[in-house]
C-alpha atoms as a printed R data frame, in Angstrom:
   type eleno elety resid chain resno       x       y       z
1  ATOM     1    CA   MET     A     1   4.263  16.692   3.317
2  ATOM     2    CA   ALA     A     2   2.708  19.905   1.787
3  ATOM     3    CA   ASN     A     3   5.084  19.973  -1.144
4  ATOM     4    CA   LYS     A     4   4.848  16.199  -1.907
5  ATOM     5    CA   ILE     A     5   2.552  14.256  -4.130
6  ATOM     6    CA   LEU     A     6   0.618  11.687  -2.105
7  ATOM     7    CA   HIS     A     7   0.116   9.440  -5.084
8  ATOM     8    CA   ALA     A     8  -0.683   9.338  -8.749
9  ATOM     9    CA   VAL     A     9  -2.714   6.648 -10.554
10 ATOM    10    CA   LEU     A    10  -2.763   5.380 -14.140
11 ATOM    11    CA   ILE     A    11  -5.715   3.235 -15.149
12 ATOM    12    CA   ALA     A    12  -6.078   1.280 -18.389
13 ATOM    13    CA   ASN     A    13  -8.798  -1.354 -18.630
14 ATOM    14    CA   ASP     A    14  -8.246  -3.731 -15.636
15 ATOM    15    CA   ILE     A    15  -4.719  -2.508 -14.926
16 ATOM    16    CA   VAL     A    16  -4.057   0.077 -12.207
17 ATOM    17    CA   ILE     A    17  -0.572   1.390 -11.626
18 ATOM    18    CA   MET     A    18   0.034   3.671  -8.650
19 ATOM    19    CA   GLY     A    19   3.134   5.638  -7.692
20 ATOM    20    CA   SER     A    20   4.040   7.615  -4.611
21 ATOM    21    CA   ASP     A    21   6.962   9.728  -3.516
22 ATOM    22    CA   MET     A    22   6.507   8.961   0.150
23 ATOM    23    CA   VAL     A    23   9.656   7.689   1.873
24 ATOM    24    CA   HIS     A    24  10.106   6.362   5.412
25 ATOM    25    CA   GLU     A    25  11.751   8.696   7.949
26 ATOM    26    CA   GLY     A    26  14.991   6.632   7.618
27 ATOM    27    CA   GLY     A    27  15.349   7.733   4.052
28 ATOM    28    CA   LEU     A    28  15.874   5.710   0.868
29 ATOM    29    CA   VAL     A    29  17.449   2.280   1.202
30 ATOM    30    CA   SER     A    30  17.506  -0.739  -1.157
31 ATOM    31    CA   GLY     A    31  14.018  -2.082  -1.068
32 ATOM    32    CA   ASN     A    32  12.078   1.071  -0.221
33 ATOM    33    CA   THR     A    33  12.563   2.960  -3.412
34 ATOM    34    CA   VAL     A    34   9.464   1.355  -4.909
35 ATOM    35    CA   SER     A    35   6.226   0.397  -3.260
36 ATOM    36    CA   LEU     A    36   3.874  -2.058  -4.905
37 ATOM    37    CA   MET     A    37   0.130  -1.513  -4.436
38 ATOM    38    CA   LEU     A    38  -2.543  -4.163  -4.282
39 ATOM    39    CA   ASN     A    39  -6.018  -2.717  -4.690
40 ATOM    40    CA   CYS     A    40  -8.428  -5.422  -3.319
41 ATOM    41    CA   ASP     A    41 -12.057  -6.247  -4.062
42 ATOM    42    CA   THR     A    42 -13.173  -7.039  -0.463
43 ATOM    43    CA   ALA     A    43 -12.140  -6.311   3.131
44 ATOM    44    CA   ALA     A    44 -11.580 -10.040   3.623
45 ATOM    45    CA   GLU     A    45  -9.160 -10.247   0.684
46 ATOM    46    CA   THR     A    46  -7.332  -7.141   2.021
47 ATOM    47    CA   GLN     A    47  -6.840  -8.676   5.474
48 ATOM    48    CA   LYS     A    48  -5.723 -12.005   3.996
49 ATOM    49    CA   LEU     A    49  -3.204 -10.441   1.686
50 ATOM    50    CA   TYR     A    50  -1.911  -8.142   4.402
51 ATOM    51    CA   GLN     A    51  -1.374 -11.045   6.751
52 ATOM    52    CA   LYS     A    52   0.312 -13.302   4.124
53 ATOM    53    CA   LEU     A    53   2.651 -10.638   2.900
54 ATOM    54    CA   SER     A    54   3.658  -9.351   6.263
55 ATOM    55    CA   TYR     A    55   4.549 -12.896   7.502
56 ATOM    56    CA   GLY     A    56   8.253 -12.839   8.354
57 ATOM    57    CA   GLY     A    57   8.395  -9.076   7.515
58 ATOM    58    CA   LYS     A    58   7.279  -5.998   9.271
59 ATOM    59    CA   ALA     A    59   3.772  -4.453   9.514
60 ATOM    60    CA   THR     A    60   4.824  -0.852   9.169
61 ATOM    61    CA   HIS     A    61   1.253   0.566   9.065
62 ATOM    62    CA   PRO     A    62  -1.544  -1.777  10.213
63 ATOM    63    CA   LEU     A    63  -4.727  -1.977   8.256
64 ATOM    64    CA   GLN     A    64  -7.081   0.790   9.287
65 ATOM    65    CA   GLU     A    65 -10.021   2.871   8.014
66 ATOM    66    CA   THR     A    66  -8.727   5.993   6.254
67 ATOM    67    CA   PHE     A    67  -9.881   9.537   5.572
68 ATOM    68    CA   TRP     A    68 -10.198   8.724   1.899
69 ATOM    69    CA   GLY     A    69 -12.824   5.933   2.610
70 ATOM    70    CA   ALA     A    70 -10.579   2.898   2.304
71 ATOM    71    CA   LEU     A    71  -9.158   0.095   4.358
72 ATOM    72    CA   PHE     A    72  -5.480   0.639   3.959
73 ATOM    73    CA   GLY     A    73  -2.183  -0.530   5.373
74 ATOM    74    CA   ASN     A    74   1.379  -0.887   4.296
75 ATOM    75    CA   LEU     A    75   4.121  -3.406   5.169
76 ATOM    76    CA   GLU     A    76   7.634  -4.629   4.358
77 ATOM    77    CA   ASP     A    77   7.695  -8.258   3.239
78 ATOM    78    CA   ARG     A    78  10.418 -10.697   4.371
79 ATOM    79    CA   PHE     A    79  12.550  -9.703   1.424
80 ATOM    80    CA   GLY     A    80  12.511  -5.949   2.269
81 ATOM    81    CA   ASN     A    81  10.018  -4.894  -0.383
82 ATOM    82    CA   ASN     A    82   7.306  -2.361   0.478
83 ATOM    83    CA   TRP     A    83   3.653  -3.055  -0.142
84 ATOM    84    CA   LEU     A    84   0.549  -0.882  -0.026
85 ATOM    85    CA   ILE     A    85  -2.650  -2.825   0.521
86 ATOM    86    CA   ASN     A    86  -5.874  -0.994  -0.240
87 ATOM    87    CA   TYR     A    87  -9.635  -1.698  -0.388
88 ATOM    88    CA   ASP     A    88 -11.522   1.343  -1.557
89 ATOM    89    CA   LYS     A    89 -15.062   0.920  -0.287
90 ATOM    90    CA   ARG     A    90 -16.396   3.951  -2.142
91 ATOM    91    CA   TYR     A    91 -16.544   2.105  -5.469
92 ATOM    92    CA   ILE     A    92 -18.773  -0.813  -4.236
């Protein structure tokens, strides 16, 4: 991962767009070429959204505390779309 970009963020008013070039070990397949990120306001909201979006799908990375000070997880929803769920506690 040394030559990869972990992520990039564009912020304009209340809109935050985040992109990443991280790909699962299985390579690119339809559905994993884009990951959508939800940046939550509370830990409770983070857990609720993670549970609802992963229902019928696959929890690929359970929610956990991260080295960058967030509660973070990712999942594949029942339609095969990738989601990144984040609660950045540093900005509280």
